[in-house]
N, CA, C and O atoms as a GROMACS GRO file, in nm:
protein
  436
    1UNK      N    1   0.082  -0.120   0.000
    1UNK     CA    2   0.000   0.000   0.000
    1UNK      C    3   0.085   0.126   0.000
    1UNK      O    4   0.033   0.237   0.010
    2UNK      N    5   0.215   0.110  -0.011
    2UNK     CA    6   0.305   0.224  -0.007
    2UNK      C    7   0.272   0.328  -0.114
    2UNK      O    8   0.269   0.447  -0.084
    3UNK      N    9   0.248   0.283  -0.237
    3UNK     CA   10   0.228   0.375  -0.348
    3UNK      C   11   0.082   0.388  -0.390
    3UNK      O   12   0.054   0.434  -0.501
    4UNK      N   13  -0.009   0.348  -0.306
    4UNK     CA   14  -0.150   0.356  -0.340
    4UNK      C   15  -0.198   0.500  -0.323
    4UNK      O   16  -0.144   0.575  -0.242
    5UNK      N   17  -0.300   0.538  -0.402
    5UNK     CA   18  -0.356   0.673  -0.386
    5UNK      C   19  -0.428   0.688  -0.252
    5UNK      O   20  -0.456   0.588  -0.184
    6UNK      N   21  -0.458   0.811  -0.215
    6UNK     CA   22  -0.529   0.838  -0.089
    6UNK      C   23  -0.669   0.776  -0.087
    6UNK      O   24  -0.714   0.729   0.016
    7UNK      N   25  -0.736   0.778  -0.201
    7UNK     CA   26  -0.864   0.710  -0.212
    7UNK      C   27  -0.859   0.623  -0.338
    7UNK      O   28  -0.791   0.655  -0.435
    8UNK      N   29  -0.934   0.514  -0.333
    8UNK     CA   30  -0.934   0.417  -0.441
    8UNK      C   31  -1.062   0.336  -0.430
    8UNK      O   32  -1.146   0.365  -0.345
    9UNK      N   33  -1.077   0.235  -0.514
    9UNK     CA   34  -1.201   0.158  -0.516
    9UNK      C   35  -1.174   0.010  -0.486
    9UNK      O   36  -1.068  -0.044  -0.517
   10UNK      N   37  -1.273  -0.052  -0.424
   10UNK     CA   38  -1.267  -0.195  -0.393
   10UNK      C   39  -1.384  -0.264  -0.462
   10UNK      O   40  -1.499  -0.222  -0.450
   11UNK      N   41  -1.353  -0.371  -0.535
   11UNK     CA   42  -1.455  -0.458  -0.593
   11UNK      C   43  -1.462  -0.580  -0.501
   11UNK      O   44  -1.368  -0.659  -0.495
   12UNK      N   45  -1.573  -0.595  -0.432
   12UNK     CA   46  -1.590  -0.699  -0.332
   12UNK      C   47  -1.679  -0.809  -0.391
   12UNK      O   48  -1.798  -0.789  -0.415
   13UNK      N   49  -1.618  -0.924  -0.414
   13UNK     CA   50  -1.686  -1.035  -0.480
   13UNK      C   51  -1.707  -1.146  -0.377
   13UNK      O   52  -1.612  -1.216  -0.339
   14UNK      N   53  -1.830  -1.162  -0.332
   14UNK     CA   54  -1.868  -1.265  -0.235
   14UNK      C   55  -1.941  -1.375  -0.311
   14UNK      O   56  -2.029  -1.346  -0.392
   15UNK      N   57  -1.905  -1.501  -0.286
   15UNK     CA   58  -1.963  -1.609  -0.365
   15UNK      C   59  -1.970  -1.739  -0.287
   15UNK      O   60  -1.900  -1.760  -0.188
   16UNK      N   61  -2.057  -1.825  -0.335
   16UNK     CA   62  -2.070  -1.960  -0.281
   16UNK      C   63  -2.034  -2.058  -0.391
   16UNK      O   64  -2.103  -2.066  -0.493
   17UNK      N   65  -1.926  -2.133  -0.371
   17UNK     CA   66  -1.880  -2.231  -0.470
   17UNK      C   67  -1.978  -2.346  -0.481
   17UNK      O   68  -2.038  -2.387  -0.382
   18UNK      N   69  -1.992  -2.396  -0.601
   18UNK     CA   70  -2.070  -2.518  -0.624
   18UNK      C   71  -1.974  -2.637  -0.615
   18UNK      O   72  -1.855  -2.620  -0.590
   19UNK      N   73  -2.026  -2.753  -0.636
   19UNK     CA   74  -1.944  -2.874  -0.638
   19UNK      C   75  -1.880  -2.895  -0.775
   19UNK      O   76  -1.797  -2.984  -0.792
   20UNK      N   77  -1.920  -2.814  -0.872
   20UNK     CA   78  -1.872  -2.829  -1.011
   20UNK      C   79  -1.740  -2.757  -1.031
   20UNK      O   80  -1.696  -2.677  -0.948
   21UNK      N   81  -1.677  -2.786  -1.143
   21UNK     CA   82  -1.559  -2.712  -1.184
   21UNK      C   83  -1.427  -2.767  -1.134
   21UNK      O   84  -1.321  -2.727  -1.182
   22UNK      N   85  -1.431  -2.857  -1.039
   22UNK     CA   86  -1.315  -2.927  -0.986
   22UNK      C   87  -1.180  -2.861  -1.004
   22UNK      O   88  -1.152  -2.757  -0.946
   23UNK      N   89  -1.096  -2.923  -1.088
   23UNK     CA   90  -0.959  -2.877  -1.108
   23UNK      C   91  -0.951  -2.750  -1.192
   23UNK      O   92  -0.850  -2.679  -1.186
   24UNK      N   93  -1.053  -2.720  -1.268
   24UNK     CA   94  -1.051  -2.602  -1.354
   24UNK      C   95  -1.060  -2.473  -1.273
   24UNK      O   96  -1.000  -2.372  -1.310
   25UNK      N   97  -1.135  -2.474  -1.163
   25UNK     CA   98  -1.158  -2.351  -1.087
   25UNK      C   99  -1.028  -2.288  -1.036
   25UNK      O  100  -1.005  -2.170  -1.062
   26UNK      N  101  -0.942  -2.362  -0.964
   26UNK     CA  102  -0.821  -2.296  -0.912
   26UNK      C  103  -0.730  -2.244  -1.024
   26UNK      O  104  -0.666  -2.140  -1.009
   27UNK      N  105  -0.725  -2.316  -1.135
   27UNK     CA  106  -0.644  -2.273  -1.248
   27UNK      C  107  -0.697  -2.142  -1.307
   27UNK      O  108  -0.622  -2.048  -1.330
   28UNK      N  109  -0.828  -2.138  -1.329
   28UNK     CA  110  -0.888  -2.018  -1.386
   28UNK      C  111  -0.878  -1.900  -1.290
   28UNK      O  112  -0.854  -1.787  -1.332
   29UNK      N  113  -0.896  -1.926  -1.162
   29UNK     CA  114  -0.885  -1.821  -1.061
   29UNK      C  115  -0.744  -1.761  -1.062
   29UNK      O  116  -0.728  -1.639  -1.060
   30UNK      N  117  -0.644  -1.845  -1.066
   30UNK     CA  118  -0.506  -1.799  -1.069
   30UNK      C  119  -0.479  -1.718  -1.196
   30UNK      O  120  -0.412  -1.615  -1.191
   31UNK      N  121  -0.530  -1.764  -1.309
   31UNK     CA  122  -0.512  -1.692  -1.435
   31UNK      C  123  -0.578  -1.554  -1.430
   31UNK      O  124  -0.524  -1.457  -1.483
   32UNK      N  125  -0.694  -1.544  -1.366
   32UNK     CA  126  -0.763  -1.416  -1.357
   32UNK      C  127  -0.686  -1.318  -1.269
   32UNK      O  128  -0.681  -1.199  -1.300
   33UNK      N  129  -0.628  -1.366  -1.161
   33UNK     CA  130  -0.546  -1.278  -1.076
   33UNK      C  131  -0.426  -1.228  -1.155
   33UNK      O  132  -0.394  -1.109  -1.150
   34UNK      N  133  -0.359  -1.317  -1.226
   34UNK     CA  134  -0.243  -1.278  -1.307
   34UNK      C  135  -0.283  -1.177  -1.414
   34UNK      O  136  -0.209  -1.081  -1.439
   35UNK      N  137  -0.397  -1.198  -1.477
   35UNK     CA  138  -0.444  -1.106  -1.579
   35UNK      C  139  -0.484  -0.971  -1.518
   35UNK      O  140  -0.451  -0.866  -1.574
   36UNK      N  141  -0.554  -0.974  -1.406
   36UNK     CA  142  -0.596  -0.849  -1.340
   36UNK      C  143  -0.474  -0.764  -1.304
   36UNK      O  144  -0.478  -0.642  -1.316
   37UNK      N  145  -0.367  -0.828  -1.259
   37UNK     CA  146  -0.246  -0.756  -1.220
   37UNK      C  147  -0.187  -0.676  -1.335
   37UNK      O  148  -0.111  -0.581  -1.312
   38UNK      N  149  -0.219  -0.713  -1.457
   38UNK     CA  150  -0.166  -0.644  -1.576
   38UNK      C  151  -0.258  -0.532  -1.624
   38UNK      O  152  -0.224  -0.459  -1.717
   39UNK      N  153  -0.374  -0.517  -1.561
   39UNK     CA  154  -0.473  -0.419  -1.608
   39UNK      C  155  -0.443  -0.281  -1.552
   39UNK      O  156  -0.391  -0.266  -1.441
   40UNK      N  157  -0.478  -0.180  -1.631
   40UNK     CA  158  -0.463  -0.041  -1.588
   40UNK      C  159  -0.540  -0.020  -1.458
   40UNK      O  160  -0.656  -0.060  -1.446
   41UNK      N  161  -0.476   0.043  -1.361
   41UNK     CA  162  -0.542   0.081  -1.237
   41UNK      C  163  -0.547  -0.026  -1.130
   41UNK      O  164  -0.596   0.002  -1.020
   42UNK      N  165  -0.498  -0.147  -1.157
   42UNK     CA  166  -0.501  -0.253  -1.056
   42UNK      C  167  -0.402  -0.219  -0.944
   42UNK      O  168  -0.288  -0.182  -0.970
   43UNK      N  169  -0.448  -0.233  -0.820
   43UNK     CA  170  -0.363  -0.204  -0.704
   43UNK      C  171  -0.328  -0.328  -0.623
   43UNK      O  172  -0.217  -0.338  -0.570
   44UNK      N  173  -0.420  -0.423  -0.612
   44UNK     CA  174  -0.395  -0.541  -0.531
   44UNK      C  175  -0.520  -0.626  -0.517
   44UNK      O  176  -0.627  -0.591  -0.564
   45UNK      N  177  -0.502  -0.741  -0.450
   45UNK     CA  178  -0.614  -0.833  -0.431
   45UNK      C  179  -0.594  -0.911  -0.302
   45UNK      O  180  -0.481  -0.942  -0.263
   46UNK      N  181  -0.704  -0.942  -0.235
   46UNK     CA  182  -0.706  -1.027  -0.116
   46UNK      C  183  -0.820  -1.126  -0.135
   46UNK      O  184  -0.928  -1.090  -0.182
   47UNK      N  185  -0.796  -1.252  -0.098
   47UNK     CA  186  -0.899  -1.353  -0.120
   47UNK      C  187  -0.895  -1.459  -0.011
   47UNK      O  188  -0.788  -1.500   0.034
   48UNK      N  189  -1.013  -1.503   0.032
   48UNK     CA  190  -1.025  -1.612   0.130
   48UNK      C  191  -1.142  -1.701   0.091
   48UNK      O  192  -1.237  -1.657   0.026
   49UNK      N  193  -1.133  -1.828   0.131
   49UNK     CA  194  -1.243  -1.921   0.108
   49UNK      C  195  -1.253  -2.014   0.228
   49UNK      O  196  -1.152  -2.071   0.271
   50UNK      N  197  -1.374  -2.030   0.281
   50UNK     CA  198  -1.397  -2.119   0.393
   50UNK      C  199  -1.416  -2.262   0.348
   50UNK      O  200  -1.436  -2.289   0.230
   51UNK      N  201  -1.410  -2.353   0.442
   51UNK     CA  202  -1.431  -2.495   0.414
   51UNK      C  203  -1.571  -2.522   0.359
   51UNK      O  204  -1.594  -2.623   0.292
   52UNK      N  205  -1.665  -2.432   0.388
   52UNK     CA  206  -1.802  -2.448   0.339
   52UNK      C  207  -1.820  -2.395   0.196
   52UNK      O  208  -1.931  -2.399   0.142
   53UNK      N  209  -1.711  -2.344   0.134
   53UNK     CA  210  -1.718  -2.294  -0.002
   53UNK      C  211  -1.748  -2.146  -0.016
   53UNK      O  212  -1.744  -2.093  -0.126
   54UNK      N  213  -1.777  -2.079   0.096
   54UNK     CA  214  -1.803  -1.936   0.091
   54UNK      C  215  -1.670  -1.863   0.070
   54UNK      O  216  -1.574  -1.886   0.143
   55UNK      N  217  -1.666  -1.775  -0.031
   55UNK     CA  218  -1.544  -1.704  -0.061
   55UNK      C  219  -1.566  -1.555  -0.074
   55UNK      O  220  -1.675  -1.510  -0.111
   56UNK      N  221  -1.462  -1.478  -0.042
   56UNK     CA  222  -1.464  -1.334  -0.061
   56UNK      C  223  -1.331  -1.294  -0.124
   56UNK      O  224  -1.224  -1.325  -0.072
   57UNK      N  225  -1.341  -1.227  -0.236
   57UNK     CA  226  -1.223  -1.172  -0.302
   57UNK      C  227  -1.245  -1.022  -0.316
   57UNK      O  228  -1.348  -0.978  -0.366
   58UNK      N  229  -1.147  -0.946  -0.270
   58UNK     CA  230  -1.153  -0.802  -0.282
   58UNK      C  231  -1.037  -0.758  -0.370
   58UNK      O  232  -0.920  -0.781  -0.337
   59UNK      N  233  -1.070  -0.696  -0.482
   59UNK     CA  234  -0.965  -0.639  -0.566
   59UNK      C  235  -0.972  -0.488  -0.553
   59UNK      O  236  -1.080  -0.431  -0.538
   60UNK      N  237  -0.857  -0.424  -0.560
   60UNK     CA  238  -0.846  -0.280  -0.539
   60UNK      C  239  -0.800  -0.213  -0.667
   60UNK      O  240  -0.711  -0.261  -0.736
   61UNK      N  241  -0.864  -0.100  -0.698
   61UNK     CA  242  -0.844  -0.031  -0.824
   61UNK      C  243  -0.836   0.120  -0.803
   61UNK      O  244  -0.892   0.174  -0.708
   62UNK      N  245  -0.766   0.186  -0.894
   62UNK     CA  246  -0.753   0.331  -0.885
   62UNK      C  247  -0.884   0.404  -0.913
   62UNK      O  248  -0.910   0.509  -0.855
   63UNK      N  249  -0.968   0.349  -1.002
   63UNK     CA  250  -1.091   0.418  -1.038
   63UNK      C  251  -1.203   0.318  -1.072
   63UNK      O  252  -1.178   0.200  -1.096
   64UNK      N  253  -1.326   0.369  -1.072
   64UNK     CA  254  -1.439   0.286  -1.115
   64UNK      C  255  -1.427   0.250  -1.261
   64UNK      O  256  -1.465   0.140  -1.302
   65UNK      N  257  -1.374   0.343  -1.342
   65UNK     CA  258  -1.354   0.314  -1.484
   65UNK      C  259  -1.261   0.194  -1.502
   65UNK      O  260  -1.281   0.112  -1.592
   66UNK      N  261  -1.158   0.186  -1.418
   66UNK     CA  262  -1.065   0.072  -1.426
   66UNK      C  263  -1.137  -0.059  -1.394
   66UNK      O  264  -1.112  -0.160  -1.459
   67UNK      N  265  -1.226  -0.057  -1.296
   67UNK     CA  266  -1.303  -0.176  -1.261
   67UNK      C  267  -1.395  -0.214  -1.377
   67UNK      O  268  -1.406  -0.332  -1.413
   68UNK      N  269  -1.461  -0.116  -1.435
   68UNK     CA  270  -1.552  -0.144  -1.546
   68UNK      C  271  -1.476  -0.197  -1.667
   68UNK      O  272  -1.525  -0.284  -1.738
   69UNK      N  273  -1.358  -0.144  -1.691
   69UNK     CA  274  -1.275  -0.193  -1.801
   69UNK      C  275  -1.236  -0.338  -1.777
   69UNK      O  276  -1.239  -0.420  -1.869
   70UNK      N  277  -1.199  -0.370  -1.654
   70UNK     CA  278  -1.166  -0.509  -1.618
   70UNK      C  279  -1.287  -0.599  -1.642
   70UNK      O  280  -1.272  -0.711  -1.690
   71UNK      N  281  -1.404  -0.552  -1.608
   71UNK     CA  282  -1.526  -0.631  -1.628
   71UNK      C  283  -1.555  -0.660  -1.775
   71UNK      O  284  -1.621  -0.759  -1.807
   72UNK      N  285  -1.504  -0.574  -1.864
   72UNK     CA  286  -1.525  -0.594  -2.008
   72UNK      C  287  -1.410  -0.670  -2.075
   72UNK      O  288  -1.417  -0.696  -2.195
   73UNK      N  289  -1.307  -0.704  -2.001
   73UNK     CA  290  -1.194  -0.779  -2.058
   73UNK      C  291  -1.246  -0.913  -2.110
   73UNK      O  292  -1.319  -0.984  -2.040
   74UNK      N  293  -1.208  -0.948  -2.233
   74UNK     CA  294  -1.263  -1.068  -2.298
   74UNK      C  295  -1.236  -1.195  -2.219
   74UNK      O  296  -1.326  -1.277  -2.202
   75UNK      N  297  -1.113  -1.214  -2.171
   75UNK     CA  298  -1.082  -1.335  -2.093
   75UNK      C  299  -1.158  -1.338  -1.961
   75UNK      O  300  -1.201  -1.444  -1.916
   76UNK      N  301  -1.174  -1.222  -1.900
   76UNK     CA  302  -1.248  -1.212  -1.775
   76UNK      C  303  -1.396  -1.245  -1.800
   76UNK      O  304  -1.460  -1.309  -1.716
   77UNK      N  305  -1.448  -1.201  -1.914
   77UNK     CA  306  -1.588  -1.231  -1.946
   77UNK      C  307  -1.609  -1.382  -1.963
   77UNK      O  308  -1.713  -1.435  -1.922
   78UNK      N  309  -1.513  -1.451  -2.022
   78UNK     CA  310  -1.521  -1.597  -2.035
   78UNK      C  311  -1.523  -1.661  -1.896
   78UNK      O  312  -1.603  -1.750  -1.869
   79UNK      N  313  -1.433  -1.614  -1.808
   79UNK     CA  314  -1.427  -1.669  -1.672
   79UNK      C  315  -1.557  -1.642  -1.596
   79UNK      O  316  -1.606  -1.730  -1.524
   80UNK      N  317  -1.614  -1.523  -1.612
   80UNK     CA  318  -1.741  -1.492  -1.545
   80UNK      C  319  -1.852  -1.585  -1.593
   80UNK      O  320  -1.937  -1.627  -1.515
   81UNK      N  321  -1.852  -1.615  -1.721
   81UNK     CA  322  -1.952  -1.706  -1.776
   81UNK      C  323  -1.936  -1.846  -1.715
   81UNK      O  324  -2.035  -1.909  -1.679
   82UNK      N  325  -1.813  -1.894  -1.704
   82UNK     CA  326  -1.788  -2.022  -1.636
   82UNK      C  327  -1.838  -2.016  -1.492
   82UNK      O  328  -1.898  -2.112  -1.443
   83UNK      N  329  -1.814  -1.904  -1.426
   83UNK     CA  330  -1.858  -1.889  -1.288
   83UNK      C  331  -2.007  -1.906  -1.274
   83UNK      O  332  -2.055  -1.977  -1.185
   84UNK      N  333  -2.081  -1.840  -1.362
   84UNK     CA  334  -2.228  -1.850  -1.355
   84UNK      C  335  -2.277  -1.990  -1.391
   84UNK      O  336  -2.376  -2.037  -1.334
   85UNK      N  337  -2.210  -2.056  -1.485
   85UNK     CA  338  -2.257  -2.186  -1.531
   85UNK      C  339  -2.208  -2.302  -1.446
   85UNK      O  340  -2.278  -2.402  -1.432
   86UNK      N  341  -2.088  -2.290  -1.388
   86UNK     CA  342  -2.028  -2.406  -1.320
   86UNK      C  343  -1.983  -2.381  -1.176
   86UNK      O  344  -2.011  -2.461  -1.087
   87UNK      N  345  -1.913  -2.272  -1.154
   87UNK     CA  346  -1.837  -2.257  -1.030
   87UNK      C  347  -1.915  -2.209  -0.909
   87UNK      O  348  -1.882  -2.245  -0.796
   88UNK      N  349  -2.019  -2.129  -0.931
   88UNK     CA  350  -2.087  -2.065  -0.818
   88UNK      C  351  -2.234  -2.100  -0.811
   88UNK      O  352  -2.302  -2.111  -0.914
   89UNK      N  353  -2.283  -2.117  -0.689
   89UNK     CA  354  -2.426  -2.128  -0.666
   89UNK      C  355  -2.488  -1.989  -0.670
   89UNK      O  356  -2.600  -1.971  -0.718
   90UNK      N  357  -2.414  -1.891  -0.619
   90UNK     CA  358  -2.455  -1.750  -0.621
   90UNK      C  359  -2.332  -1.663  -0.600
   90UNK      O  360  -2.228  -1.709  -0.554
   91UNK      N  361  -2.348  -1.537  -0.633
   91UNK     CA  362  -2.244  -1.438  -0.600
   91UNK      C  363  -2.305  -1.298  -0.591
   91UNK      O  364  -2.412  -1.271  -0.644
   92UNK      N  365  -2.232  -1.212  -0.521
   92UNK     CA  366  -2.265  -1.070  -0.510
   92UNK      C  367  -2.139  -0.992  -0.544
   92UNK      O  368  -2.029  -1.031  -0.503
   93UNK      N  369  -2.153  -0.885  -0.617
   93UNK     CA  370  -2.041  -0.794  -0.644
   93UNK      C  371  -2.080  -0.657  -0.592
   93UNK      O  372  -2.186  -0.604  -0.625
   94UNK      N  373  -1.993  -0.603  -0.510
   94UNK     CA  374  -2.016  -0.469  -0.456
   94UNK      C  375  -1.895  -0.383  -0.491
   94UNK      O  376  -1.781  -0.429  -0.481
   95UNK      N  377  -1.919  -0.260  -0.530
   95UNK     CA  378  -1.812  -0.166  -0.559
   95UNK      C  379  -1.819  -0.056  -0.454
   95UNK      O  380  -1.924   0.005  -0.433
   96UNK      N  381  -1.706  -0.031  -0.388
   96UNK     CA  382  -1.702   0.069  -0.282
   96UNK      C  383  -1.583   0.161  -0.302
   96UNK      O  384  -1.478   0.121  -0.353
   97UNK      N  385  -1.600   0.285  -0.260
   97UNK     CA  386  -1.489   0.379  -0.260
   97UNK      C  387  -1.422   0.373  -0.122
   97UNK      O  388  -1.488   0.386  -0.020
   98UNK      N  389  -1.292   0.354  -0.122
   98UNK     CA  390  -1.215   0.349   0.002
   98UNK      C  391  -1.154   0.488   0.022
   98UNK      O  392  -1.076   0.535  -0.060
   99UNK      N  393  -1.192   0.551   0.131
   99UNK     CA  394  -1.144   0.686   0.158
   99UNK      C  395  -1.045   0.694   0.272
   99UNK      O  396  -0.980   0.796   0.292
  100UNK      N  397  -1.034   0.584   0.347
  100UNK     CA  398  -0.940   0.583   0.459
  100UNK      C  399  -0.895   0.440   0.484
  100UNK      O  400  -0.973   0.346   0.471
  101UNK      N  401  -0.770   0.425   0.520
  101UNK     CA  402  -0.714   0.294   0.553
  101UNK      C  403  -0.637   0.306   0.683
  101UNK      O  404  -0.561   0.401   0.703
  102UNK      N  405  -0.656   0.211   0.771
  102UNK     CA  406  -0.577   0.200   0.894
  102UNK      C  407  -0.523   0.060   0.903
  102UNK      O  408  -0.588  -0.035   0.858
  103UNK      N  409  -0.404   0.045   0.959
  103UNK     CA  410  -0.344  -0.087   0.973
  103UNK      C  411  -0.279  -0.102   1.109
  103UNK      O  412  -0.240  -0.004   1.172
  104UNK      N  413  -0.268  -0.224   1.152
  104UNK     CA  414  -0.195  -0.258   1.273
  104UNK      C  415  -0.114  -0.382   1.243
  104UNK      O  416  -0.169  -0.481   1.196
  105UNK      N  417   0.013  -0.379   1.269
  105UNK     CA  418   0.098  -0.497   1.252
  105UNK      C  419   0.108  -0.543   1.110
  105UNK      O  420   0.138  -0.660   1.085
  106UNK      N  421   0.085  -0.454   1.015
  106UNK     CA  422   0.086  -0.489   0.873
  106UNK      C  423   0.223  -0.457   0.817
  106UNK      O  424   0.269  -0.343   0.823
  107UNK      N  425   0.290  -0.560   0.761
  107UNK     CA  426   0.422  -0.542   0.702
  107UNK      C  427   0.404  -0.518   0.552
  107UNK      O  428   0.356  -0.606   0.480
  108UNK      N  429   0.443  -0.400   0.504
  108UNK     CA  430   0.425  -0.365   0.363
  108UNK      C  431   0.534  -0.423   0.274
  108UNK      O  432   0.525  -0.408   0.152
  109UNK      N  433   0.634  -0.487   0.328
  109UNK     CA  434   0.743  -0.538   0.245
  109UNK      C  435   0.710  -0.670   0.184
  109UNK      O  436   0.791  -0.727   0.111
   0.00000   0.00000   0.00000
């Protein structure tokens, strides 16, 4: 977060994994993170998944336009289609503006 702007945007993707997609899901997920890192305005990503399949991925972006551009990326659109058809029982996407950040015990290195 050293070089992040004072305010930025978070795309919060909450989802429930289905039993489908097996070995393809982790591969596609990894590819999407690698691709997102190359997109204009990408700042970072955090992701967790519980044993019950509930997952939350938060990606951080410089602007809403950057998030919308990422949403229109052709490879990302293919992955989203797989998500709706195979990987998820449901999902929610929320876009939020981050205006303040506080940390404790966070190592930026």
